[in-house]
N, C-alpha and C positions, 0 to 999 in steps of 0.2 A: 636373520638363520638363528640369533641370539635370542630375537622374542619368539621366536617358536619353541624354542628350548625352554626360554622362560615356561612359556604357557603350561607348556606340558610338564615341567615341575611341580606347577602349581596344580593341576588336577589333577595330577598323580597325588600329591599332599592331601588335597581335599577328599578324597572320595577314600584314602586308605588309613588317612589317620589323624582327620581331625574329630574332635567328642563328639559324638551325637547329642549328646543331652550335657545340660548344666545345670549342676548341683549346689547347695548353699556356701559347699564347701569350696567354691573356685572361689581366686583371689578378681576380688572386682573394686574393692576401694582402693583409694592411695595409698593407703599404711599399709593393707594386704600386700600390695604390688614390692611396695618398697621393701616388707620382711621377704617375698620372694628373692627380689634381687640381693639382699643382702647373703643370703644363706648361699645363693649361688658363689658372689664372690669370696665369700669365704671360703668352698671347696676350690672355688680357683686359684686361692692364694696360696694354698698347701696342695693343691696336686702337680705330681711331677708332668711330665710332657709323655703321652701314650702313641701307639701306633695303629690307628680304627682298620681294622680288616675289612676289606673288598667281599662283605657277604652281606648280603639284603636277608636272609635268615635272621641272624642274629640281629642286625639292625632294625627289623619288624618285632623278634620278639622284646629288646628292651622299649621301644616305644609304645606297645600292646602291656608291655607288666606295669607300664607307668599311669597307660588307662587305666587298667586294673585298679592300681593304688588310689587313683585317682576319685576313681569310683567307690571304692571301699571306704575313705575318707567321707565321701557325701552320704552314705548310707549311714556310716555310723552318726555322722553329727544330725543327721536327718529323725537321727529318734528320740534327739537329744531337745531339751530347751535351754542350754546353754550356748554362747556366743562362740565358746574358741574347745571346749572338751565337752565330751559325752556324759551327759549326768541323769541318776537316776530318779532325781525329786519328778517324780510324775504325781501330779496332786488333781485333785477333779472338786467342782463346788456342788455344794447340794444346799437345799431348803426344807425346812420343816415342814410346807405344802407347796409341791408342784405343781399343783391344780391353778394355783392363786400366783405365785414366784417362782421362773425359771431361773438357774443362775450356772453361766460355766466360768470358769475358771482362767486368766490368761495372763497372771500375774507372775513373777518367780519370788517364792518364799521360802526359805530355808525351813528344812524338813523342822527343826527342835520349835519350829514358830510357827507350826501349821495349826496346834490347839487352839491360838490364840489370835487366829485372824477368819475375822466374817463381822457380823452385823446382826442388829434387827430391824424391820423395815413393817412401817403398816402402811397401807394403799388406803388414803381417804379419797382418790379421785382417780378416774381413768383420762389419757390425751387421748380426744376426740378430732375427728375430722369434720368440715365443714359440708353440710347437706342442703343443696335446693330443690327443690320439691315442686316442681311446675303444677299446674292446675289439672284437676281430672275431666277430659276433654271427649264427647263421644267418640268413638272409634272411627265410624263411618261417613262422617262430615266432616264438614271444616267452615268456617267462618272467615278466614283470611280469603280476599282476592289473589288470582293468582300473581306474578309479581316475582322481580327480584329484589331478596331480603338482603340484610348483614345488622350483626350484631358485635360488639366488641366486650372482651375479656379481660380484667384487669388482675395480674397476680405480683406481688413483689414489684411494685411499680412497673413491670413490662406489659404493654396491653395486644391484644394479641385480637384481628378481625376474623369473624365466620361468616364469611355469605354462601349462601342457597337461595333455591328457584323454587316457587310455586306453581305447579305447571294446574291446569287445569283438569280437574276428573282426581287430583289426590285429596286425599284425607285425612284426618288427623293422626291418626296411627303411620301413615305413612311420611309426615315430616316429623313426626317425634324418631321414626328409624333413620331418616338422613340424617336427620341432628346428632343423633345418638353413634353414629360411625362417623360422622363427621369430627364431634368433641373427641372420642374416642382415637381415632386418628391421627390427631394433631400431636397428642403426646406433650404436652405443656403441663401435667401433673392435674390432670383433671380424669374424672371416668364415670360415663354417661351411663345410664341404663334405662328401661322402661318400664313402670309399677301398670298392672292390667288391674281391674276392678269391673268383673264385669263386661259391659259394655262401653265401658272408659276405661281412657289409660292417661299416662303423666309420663312426665318425661325428668329424670332424677339425676342431677347432678352433684358428685363427690369430691371432694378434694383425693387425693393419693398420697398426701402427707397430713399429718395432725400435729396440735399443739397453735400458741400464738407467741408470736416472738414479741418483744417490749416494744410499744406504740403499736401495736397494731390491733386494730377493729375486727379483720377481718381478712379469709386467708384468699378469699377472691372475690369478684364484684361484675357483677352481670348488666350493661348495660347500651343504650341503640344512642350513638352518637347523630349530629345531622350531617352524612354525607348523601350522596347522589343514589343511594338503594333506600327501599323501599323501608319503612320502620311500622313498626305496631305488632312486631312476631313477641319482645321478650315478654310484653303486657300480656297479650291472649293468650300464650304457653305457659305463663306464670313462670319464667326462669331467673327472674331475680327474687325469689319469694326464699328466705333462709328459712330453713325446717329447723335446723340444727347448726346452731354456731360451731367453730373450733372450740378445742378446749385443753388445758393443758393437764400433765399428770401432775397430782399434789399427794405425799407423803414423806414418811419420818424415815429417818436413818440414826437409829441408836434417842431418839427422841427429837433432832433436828430436824424443825422443817427446810423442806426440800422443792423444788420445781421443776417440773421437765417437760419438753415439747411434743416429747415420744413416749411411747411404754417404753421401749426400748434402749436402752444407755449403760455406762459404764461405771463406776464406782472404786475411785482410789485409782484407777488403772491394773487393778487387780479381778476384777468379777465384768464379767459381762451379764444384762438382766434386763428378766422380759416378766412386767407386771402385768397378770391376764385379768385380776379380778380383783374388787374392793375386799378389805380384811375385814374381818370382825375388830370391831373395836374396843382394845384394852388385849387383842391376844396381836401381838408380832409375830411373823414369821423370821427364823429363825436362818441366814444364810452364812454358810460356814465352810471351809474347806479340809478334805480327806484325804486320806492317800487312797492312790488309782491303784491298786493290785494287779487289776486286769491289764491296763498298761504297761506297768512292771514288769508282767508275765512277756508279753508280748515283746518288749524291748530286750529282755535279756536273751530271748529267743531270736530274733532276728538279728541280734548280737553274732550270736555263734552260729547263726546261719550266712552268712556275711563271712565272718573269717573261714570256715569251711569251704565256702567256695574262692575265696583266694588261693588256700591253700591245693584246691584241687589243679586251680588255672596256672598255679605255678609246677606244679606236679606234672602237667599234662606237656611242658616244651621239651621239645628232646632233643634240641639243637644242643650238638657238644660241644660249640663253642659260647652258650650262652649257661650261667653259673646257676639252675635253676635249682638244684641241691642246695645253695650258699641262699639264697634268699628263702628258700622254706625251711633251712635251719633257723633262720635267724625268726623267722614266725613262731617258728613251734618254741622258740626260745623266750619269747613273749610270752607264752600262753604257760611255760613252764614256771616262770618265773613269779607270776601273778595266781595261775588257779589250778598250781601241783597239787595243793592241800583243799580244794572245792565240793569235794564227793557229798560233802554234807549239805550243802544245799541244790546239790543232784546235776554239777557239772563236773566233766571225768574227762579226761585228756587221754584218749585213744593211741595206740601203739604207730597208728600211722599220723599223729601230729595232729588228727581231726578231735572235736568236741562233740561229747555228746550230751544230752539233757534227760532226767529223772522228773519228769514234770510233776508228779505229787509232791517230791523231796522238794523242787523249786518253788512251789507253791506254799507248802508248811513253813521254809524259809520267810518267803516275803511277809505271811502271815504271824509271821512271830515277833512279839514286843521286840527282839533285840536283831531284826531284820537289817535294822542300817547300818550295824558294826557284822553283818554276815556277810551283804552284798557288797564292803569295801573293795575285794577281790577283785570283781567284775567290773567295779567303777577305774580302778587302776588301768587292770586290762584293755579295757573300752582308751583309757587317755594316751597306753601305750602303743596301741595300733595307730591312731590317730597320729601320734609322733614321726612312728616308723613310715606311716605310708606319705607322709609329708616330705621326710630325708629319699624316699625312692622316687616319688615326682621329680625332686629337683636334683638329683643323681642315678637315671637308671643303667647308665651305663658302666656303673663298677660291678652289674650283673654280670657282661660282655669280658670273653675272654681276649684283653687287649695287651702285648707286650708291653714296656714301658721302653721309652726313645731316650729320657734327660730326667734326673733328679733334680731338683728343685738345689739351687745354694745355700745350704745350711747356714753361713755366715754372711748372705745378703741379705736385704730386706724383701718381704713379701711382696713380690708385684702381682697385680692379676695378668694374665693371658688372653690374648686374642684368641687364640685357638681352641681355648677349651670350649667357651661361650659358643663358638660355630659350628660345633659338630655337632649339633642335628642338621642346622643347617647343611651340612657338609653332608650328611646322608640324604636329605632329602635330594638334593641336586649332582649326588656325584655319580649317576646315571646318566647324567642329560648333559655335562661338561665334557 
């Protein structure tokens, strides 16, 4: 009987209360979980003993508002590139010639250092793949006798054996197509294709990676071993003929010689670089960082939208035992204390506690030379919202009407109460016990 009740409680919890999404704001690391525990313990020690009402609606509202707070926190942090707080430091990389060098910014640089972040790059050689091009053979005939054949491919000290059969009536093009499918399906880092030249065709095999690691002379080798199957197909089709060896990328960063096995690499942990062409001699391409105004506008707009959504959700709770007005007033108070004088940047606090945005004024503020100082209230507003959502997530029950049973003795030491931390589990199991 107890097992049935336990299963029922578990299913009820899973279906109605468990979060449907996971955001980067959720606690995952040990230090994050430790901070959550310390916050709960701190509230626990100072909290009096309450009597929870036997009211499903209030309990559901408390859990729902906790989830809304968690989602708001996740939405704000998703807009940011900072680990703990929201940030308006949106930057993007640029190059003086994007046809030859593409760059994206993956670092975190203080806004005052943006103008001094960057480098000059000169590309003298691109990284390339190894290409084996077989012999051009007549499509409609073959000199290979029908038999079961095999050949080996060596890649990074790993050897792979390929077996195939040639039947009576098979032509060269049939065998080439058969090997093309066999190699591509193996997915071992090689790509095969057929090159046609009128009545002749050849099988071309290309490595999917570029460059050579130190000590390597080739990316792959094709050969035949003395096995039980027939040989001769490799030399007949020319599969072991290297038409173009693999090469590394050669370039300079601020005049310093560099080598990379790929045309895609990172520089200093801040720039993600793709080189597409050799640059003109003595004409370096500059890679730098600029403020991404469009991303910043989207950041501020999304922040305001998330706040307004939370205010609407809090206003929509009509349960008399849930203090939605208290929750709403606290959130509006955060907006008032941080954005009361933000009309100049296009953000206005409405009479119902929501925020509105004048896009033109916001664009002007972001494009101005003093945008960093003008947008500080928005940054403080986002930080305050994150702190508040953490507080709500730890103790949403303070917004439920709950009578005090016993206050803590002010003369005694503060001890944690085992009853406070069991409030959530008590709500879940209340109807099953």
